[in-house]
N, C-alpha and C positions, 0 to 999 in steps of 0.2 A: 504494500500500499504506500502511496505517496502522501505526503503532508506538506504544508507550507510553514516555514519557519523564517521569520525575519527577512522576507524579500526573495526567498528561494523555494522552489519545489524540490523536495528531497525525499529519499527513502525514509520510512518511519524510524529505522534504526539509526539513521544519521541525525535525527531531530532531537538533539540533546540540550537539556537545560542545565546549566552549571549547579552544583550542589550548594554554592553560596548564593543562589538567586534568592531575592526577598520573597518570591512566591513559595519556595521550598522552606525557608526558614521561618516565615511569619504568616504565610497564607495571604500575602500581599498581592492581590490580583483580582481581576473581574473576568467574567465569561459570559457568553451568550450562546443559546442553542436555538437553531432555526430548522424548520421542516421545509424541504424542497419537494415540490409536487412536479414530477417529470422534469426535474432540473431547475424549476423555477421557485425561488424563495417567496413564501407568502408574507406579505406586509414587511418586506425587507427594510424599507425606510424606517419603520417604527422599532424594528430590532436594532438598527444602527443608531437611532436616536437614544434608545435606552442605554446601549453600549457606551455612547459618547457622554451620556449623562453620568454613567458610572465612572468614566474617566475623570470628569470634572469633580465628582464627589471624593475620589481618592487622590485627587490632585496630580494626575498624570500630565506632565507638561508637554509630552509628545504623543498625542493619540494618533493611531493609525489613520491613514487616508481612506475615506469611504470607497473610493474607486479601486484602490489597491486591494481592499478586502473583496469587493465584488468580483474583480478579475481572478483573484486567487480561488474563490469558491467555484466559479464557473469552470476553471481549468481542472480543479480537483474532481469535480462531478464528472467531467468527461473522461478523466483518467481512471478513477476508482469505481465509478458507478455505471455511467453510460446511458442507462435508461431506468425508468421507474422512479419512485420516491426515495429521498435520501435524508440522512441526518447530518447536521453541520453543527460543529462546536468551534468557536473561536475564543481563544484564551489570551489574556494579556497579563503577563507577570511583571513584578516590580524591577526586575533587572539585578544586576550584580549588587551585593550588599557592600556598602562602603563605610560601615560603622555607625550610620545614622539610623536611630530607631524612631524617627519621625516620618512624615510623608514627603520630606525632601529627599530627592533622589538625583544622584550625579550621573548614574549610568543609564543608557537607554533601556526601555522596557523590552521584553521578549514577546512577540506575537506568534502564536501557534494556531493553525487552522486545520481541522480535520473534517473530511466529508466521507461518509460511508453509506452503504445501502441501509435504508430505514429498517429497523427491527420493530414491527408493529406490536401494539399492545395485544394481549391474548384475545381471541374473538369472544370467549365467554364473558370478558368484561362488558362488552357491548350488548351481548344477548341476555345476560343474567345480572350484571352489575358486579362491582368488586366489593370486597369485604374490608372494613376499616376498623381501626381502634383509635382511641384517644390516649396518647402515650403520657408518661410521667414528665418528660422533658417539655419545656415551654418555649415559645417564641418571645423574645425580649423586645417589647414594642417600643422601649425607650432607647434601643440601640440603633445607631445609624446604619449598621449592617442589615437590618431588617428591610430596608428599602433599596439595598444594593444587591446585585447578583454577584456576590463575592465568591472567590475560590475558597474562602473559609466556610466549608459546607458541613462540617462535622455535626452541627446541631440536627440537621435534617437526616443525616446518615444514622445517627444514634436512634432517632425516632423510627426510621425505616426498619432498622435492626429489631427494635422492640416489636413492631408489627410483624415481622418474619417470625420472631420467637414465639409470638402468640398465635400463629397460624393464620394471620391476615395478610392482605395484599398491600395495604398502605396505612399510613397514620394521618390522622387530622389533629393538628396542634392547637392547644389553647395558648393564650398569652398569659402574662403574670396576673392579669385581673380576672382570670377564669373565663375569658370570652374566646369564642372561636376565632381562629386566625386563618390557617390555610393548610394544604396538604404538604408532604415533604418536598414535592417539586411541582405543585399545582395550586390553583385557586379553588375555593369552595363556593358552591351555590346550593340552595335548597328551595323547595317550593311548598308553601302552605296556603291552602284555599285559593289557589291561582296566583298568589303574590310570589315573585321571584326575589329571593333574599340572598345577600352576600355580605360578608364582613366588610366593614369600613376599613380603608387603608390604615387608619390610625390604630387598628388592632395589631399592627406589627407584621403585616403581609407585604410581599412583593407583588405590586399590581402587574399581572401578566398581559402579554399582548393578546392571547386568546381570551382572557377575561374581558379586556376592553372590547374586543370584537363581539363577544356574546352580549354584553351590555348594549352595544349598537344594535344588534339584531333584535333584542327585546324591544327597543323603541320602535323598530320598523315593523315588528309583528303586533304591536299594541299590547304588549305584556307589561304589566305593572312591576316596577323594580324598587327594592328598598335596600339601602346600605346601612348597616347598624352594628350594634354590639349584642351578640347572641350567645346564648348558653348552649351547653351540650343537650340539655333537655328540650330545647326548641328544635334542634336538629333531629333528635330521636322521635319527636312527635310530628315531623314533616311528612308530607305526602310523596315528595320525590327529593332526591339529592344527586348531584353530580360534581365532578371535578373538571377543570379546564387546564389544558396543558398543550403547548405548541405541537409536540410530537404525537400526541394521542387525541387532540381535539376535545370533544365533549365525552366524558367517560362516566357512565352512570355509577352510582353507589347504592348497593342493595342492603348492606348490613353495617351498622356501626355499634361496636361494643356488644355484639351478639343480638341486637335489636333490629328487626326488619323495619326498613324504611317504606312506608306506604303499603299499598295493597299489590301494586305491580311494579316491576322494574324491568326495563326502563319505563318511566312514567311518560304520559302524553306530552308534557311541556319539554321534558328532556329530549324526547324523540324529535319534536318540532324544531327545537334549537339545533340539534345535531344535523338534521337535514338542511336547515338554513345555512349552517355554517359551511357544510360541504358545497352547497350551491354557491355561496359567496366566493369560495376559494376557486371554483370553476370559472365564475364570472370575471373576477379580478385578474386571474392568471390566464384566462382564455384557453383552458385545457378541456 
């Protein structure tokens, strides 16, 4: 497999990050994941905008050029994939450690881009819904990292491991105030009496591109939406629930903490939004 590293397309075994890189030592870096449909990235401009916002948030003085990123992704797709859908991840690390433990960096950052064939979510997630737990670990709504797609991802990985240990597919995290926040790599929605509900960004979630798209679709479809501060009990009493994530789109949730959500999964509004999302992808990308 070929990858992009700092201006060059190289073999993956040649794409080496020094062990004294700030990303290795401190988790100093950001990343972005994008789904390519037949080689075309969906809402690429919005992913780039969030990536650049992350650069500003972590004070990267030399953010990568958007056109350079776009060209690298296109080239890697044709080399590694060729046809069909693909997964893209671009990672920017803090570069060589120079002794400073602030956000001041003297060395240039390292940009790594990977494009591989998409590994879709299991079909039964969409047909029957996934199973989730509410883990002990929390999202810290007071941390600036909650709104950045940082390479410091252990919080979510610990939660995902707890879910696996308990026989579930994913975890839905609470924040320090016991309010629902998000999934380990996704945003949460649930439906009660026809009202589509999703946690407020102040709950400590990372507002996703897919979440934003689903909110737009709700407006187009005439679905009432509410953002707020919700408890686990409100989720357990919902009629439907689903997660949104770029690589998986709209993913139904069937069970949370052993309790079945609603009478049928996927629910009618979940299905309606899923179909509308797929239709929007086809329309915007002309595929």
